[in-house]
C-alpha positions as CSV (number, residue, x, y, z in Angstrom):
1,X,-67.5,53.3,39.0
2,X,-70.9,51.8,40.4
3,X,-72.2,54.2,37.0
4,X,-69.7,52.5,34.6
5,X,-71.0,48.9,36.0
6,X,-74.7,50.2,35.2
7,X,-73.7,51.2,32.1
8,X,-72.0,48.3,31.1
9,X,-75.3,45.9,32.4
10,X,-77.2,48.3,30.1
11,X,-75.1,47.4,26.6
12,X,-77.0,44.6,24.6
13,X,-75.6,41.4,24.6
14,X,-74.4,41.0,21.2
15,X,-72.3,44.1,21.5
16,X,-70.8,42.2,25.0
17,X,-70.1,39.4,22.9
18,X,-68.3,41.8,19.9
19,X,-66.3,43.5,22.7
20,X,-65.3,40.3,24.3
21,X,-64.2,38.8,21.1
22,X,-62.5,42.0,20.0
23,X,-60.3,42.1,23.3
24,X,-59.8,38.3,22.5
25,X,-58.5,39.1,19.2
26,X,-56.5,42.0,20.3
27,X,-55.1,40.0,23.2
28,X,-54.2,37.0,20.5
29,X,-52.8,39.1,18.0
30,X,-50.4,40.8,20.6
31,X,-49.7,37.6,21.8
32,X,-48.6,36.2,18.6
33,X,-46.9,39.6,17.6
34,X,-44.6,39.8,21.0
35,X,-44.2,35.9,21.9
36,X,-45.3,33.4,19.0
37,X,-43.7,35.1,16.1
38,X,-40.3,35.2,18.4
39,X,-40.7,31.7,19.3
40,X,-41.4,30.9,15.8
41,X,-38.1,32.6,14.3
42,X,-36.6,31.0,17.2
43,X,-37.7,27.8,16.3
44,X,-36.6,28.4,12.6
45,X,-33.2,29.2,13.7
46,X,-33.0,26.1,15.9
47,X,-34.2,23.8,12.8
48,X,-31.9,25.6,10.8
49,X,-28.9,25.3,13.2
50,X,-30.1,21.5,13.4
51,X,-29.9,20.6,9.4
52,X,-26.4,22.5,9.7
53,X,-25.2,20.2,12.4
54,X,-26.8,17.1,10.8
55,X,-25.1,18.2,7.3
56,X,-21.7,18.9,9.5
57,X,-22.1,15.3,11.0
58,X,-22.8,13.7,7.7
59,X,-19.3,15.5,6.2
60,X,-17.4,14.4,9.6
61,X,-18.7,11.1,8.9
62,X,-17.8,10.8,5.5
63,X,-14.2,12.5,6.2
64,X,-14.0,10.0,9.0
65,X,-14.6,7.0,6.6
66,X,-12.2,8.6,3.9
67,X,-9.6,9.2,6.3
68,X,-9.6,5.4,7.7
69,X,-9.4,4.2,4.0
70,X,-6.5,6.3,3.4
71,X,-4.5,5.2,6.8
72,X,-5.3,1.4,5.7
73,X,-4.2,2.2,2.1
74,X,-0.9,4.1,3.4
75,X,-0.4,0.8,5.9
76,X,-0.8,-1.1,2.8
77,X,1.8,0.4,1.2
78,X,4.3,0.5,3.7
79,X,3.8,-3.4,3.9
80,X,4.1,-3.6,0.2
81,X,7.1,-1.7,0.8
82,X,8.6,-3.7,3.2
83,X,8.1,-6.7,1.3
84,X,9.9,-4.7,-1.9
85,X,12.8,-3.9,0.0
86,X,13.2,-7.5,1.3
87,X,13.3,-8.8,-1.9
88,X,14.3,-5.5,-3.9
89,X,17.0,-4.2,-1.3
90,X,17.9,-0.4,-1.7
91,X,21.8,-2.0,-1.8
92,X,23.6,-4.2,-4.2
93,X,24.8,-6.7,-1.6
94,X,26.6,-8.7,-4.5
95,X,29.1,-10.1,-2.1
96,X,26.3,-11.5,0.2
97,X,24.4,-12.8,-2.6
98,X,27.3,-14.6,-3.8
99,X,27.8,-16.2,-1.1
100,X,24.4,-17.4,-0.8
101,X,24.7,-18.9,-4.8
102,X,28.1,-20.2,-3.3
103,X,25.9,-22.6,-0.8
104,X,23.3,-23.8,-2.7
105,X,26.4,-24.6,-4.6
106,X,28.1,-26.6,-1.7
107,X,24.3,-28.2,-0.7
108,X,23.7,-29.5,-4.3
109,X,27.3,-31.0,-5.2
110,X,28.1,-28.6,-8.0
111,X,32.0,-28.3,-8.8
112,X,34.2,-25.4,-10.9
113,X,31.9,-23.1,-10.4
114,X,33.1,-19.5,-11.9
115,X,31.4,-16.1,-11.5
116,X,31.5,-12.8,-13.3
117,X,29.6,-9.7,-12.4
118,X,29.1,-7.6,-15.0
119,X,27.6,-4.0,-15.0
120,X,24.5,-2.8,-13.6
121,X,21.3,-1.8,-16.1
122,X,19.3,0.8,-14.6
123,X,15.6,-0.1,-15.5
124,X,12.7,2.2,-14.4
125,X,12.5,1.7,-10.4
126,X,14.9,-0.5,-10.6
127,X,18.4,-1.8,-11.3
128,X,19.6,-4.8,-12.9
129,X,22.8,-6.8,-11.7
130,X,23.5,-9.7,-13.5
131,X,26.5,-12.3,-13.0
132,X,27.5,-14.9,-15.7
133,X,27.9,-18.3,-14.0
134,X,29.4,-21.2,-15.2
135,X,29.3,-24.4,-13.3
136,X,29.7,-28.4,-13.7
137,X,27.7,-31.1,-12.3
138,X,24.7,-34.1,-12.7
139,X,21.6,-32.5,-14.4
140,X,19.6,-33.2,-11.0
141,X,22.4,-31.5,-9.2
142,X,21.9,-28.3,-11.5
143,X,18.1,-28.9,-11.3
144,X,18.2,-28.9,-7.5
145,X,20.6,-25.6,-7.5
146,X,17.8,-23.8,-10.0
147,X,15.5,-24.6,-7.5
148,X,17.2,-23.6,-4.4
149,X,18.0,-20.4,-5.9
150,X,14.4,-19.8,-6.9
151,X,13.5,-20.2,-3.1
152,X,15.9,-17.3,-2.1
153,X,14.1,-14.0,-0.5
154,X,16.2,-11.9,-3.0
155,X,14.7,-11.9,-6.5
156,X,17.0,-13.9,-9.3
157,X,16.1,-14.5,-12.6
158,X,18.1,-17.5,-14.3
159,X,18.8,-16.2,-18.0
160,X,20.8,-17.2,-21.1
161,X,21.2,-20.8,-19.8
162,X,22.9,-23.4,-22.0
163,X,24.0,-26.9,-21.2
164,X,26.5,-28.7,-22.5
165,X,28.3,-32.2,-22.0
166,X,31.2,-31.8,-19.4
167,X,32.5,-35.6,-19.3
168,X,32.7,-37.9,-22.2
169,X,29.4,-39.8,-22.1
170,X,31.0,-43.2,-23.0
171,X,32.7,-43.4,-20.0
172,X,30.4,-45.7,-17.8
173,X,32.3,-45.4,-14.9
174,X,31.8,-42.1,-14.3
175,X,28.6,-39.9,-13.8
176,X,27.5,-38.0,-16.8
177,X,28.2,-34.1,-16.3
178,X,27.0,-31.0,-18.0
179,X,28.4,-27.7,-18.2
180,X,26.0,-25.0,-17.3
181,X,26.4,-21.5,-18.6
182,X,23.6,-18.9,-17.6
183,X,23.4,-15.3,-16.3
184,X,21.9,-15.4,-12.8
185,X,20.1,-11.7,-12.7
186,X,19.2,-9.9,-9.3
187,X,17.9,-6.5,-8.9
188,X,18.4,-3.5,-6.8
189,X,15.5,-0.7,-5.7
190,X,16.5,2.3,-7.9
191,X,16.0,5.6,-5.9
192,X,15.2,8.4,-7.9
193,X,16.1,10.9,-5.2
194,X,19.6,9.8,-5.2
195,X,22.0,8.9,-8.1
196,X,24.1,6.1,-7.5
197,X,27.1,5.3,-9.8
198,X,27.6,2.5,-12.1
199,X,29.0,-1.0,-10.6
200,X,31.6,-1.8,-12.3
201,X,32.3,-5.2,-13.5
202,X,34.2,-7.5,-11.5
203,X,35.1,-11.2,-11.5
204,X,35.5,-13.7,-9.1
205,X,35.9,-17.6,-9.1
206,X,34.5,-19.9,-6.8
207,X,35.3,-23.6,-6.6
208,X,33.0,-26.7,-4.8
209,X,34.5,-29.8,-4.3
210,X,37.4,-31.5,-6.1
211,X,38.7,-30.1,-9.3
212,X,37.3,-32.5,-12.6
C-alpha cells in the first residue's frame, strides 16, 4: 500500500489533475445517467400531468358555466311555461270563462247579454275558442266592459265588433243605449302529444238586469 502511495506521489501534477478531472467527469456522467436523467424524465412527466390537469380544469370550468347557463335557461323556460299556462290554460274551461264574463257584465250594468260558442279552431300551438256575444248598454258601460275583459288573467281578443243604436235617440227621457255585437276569442294550449276532439258549438243566453 505504501508503494502505491509512493508511486502516486511520483506522478506529475498535471497527470494528477487530469486523472482527478476524469474521475470528476465520470462521477458527473454517472450521476446524470443514474439520477439526474431520471429526475428530468420524472419532471417532464409531472409537467405533462400538470398541463393535462390544467386543461381538464379549464374544460371543467367551461362545462360548469355551460351547465349553469343551461339550468338558468331551463328555469326561465319553466317560469315562462307557468305564465303561459296561466294565460293559456290546457283545458278550455269555457264555463268558468263565461262566468267571468258574466261578472263583468253585472259590474258594468249591461243588459240582454247572449253568448254562443262556436267550434274550436286549432292553430299551431294553441286552439282558438270564439264566443259570439251581443249586449246592450251605454257607450261608457260597453267601454268599461271591454276594459275589464282586457284585464282578465286569461287572454281574450275582441273581434268583429259592431255597434248599433238599441234605443230611440229622440227619447230624451231615456239614456241612449247601444247594441254591441262582437266575437270574444279566448285560447287553449294545444298539447301536441295529445289529440283532443273539437269543441262542439253550444249556445247559452245570459241576462243581467231588467230586460228592455
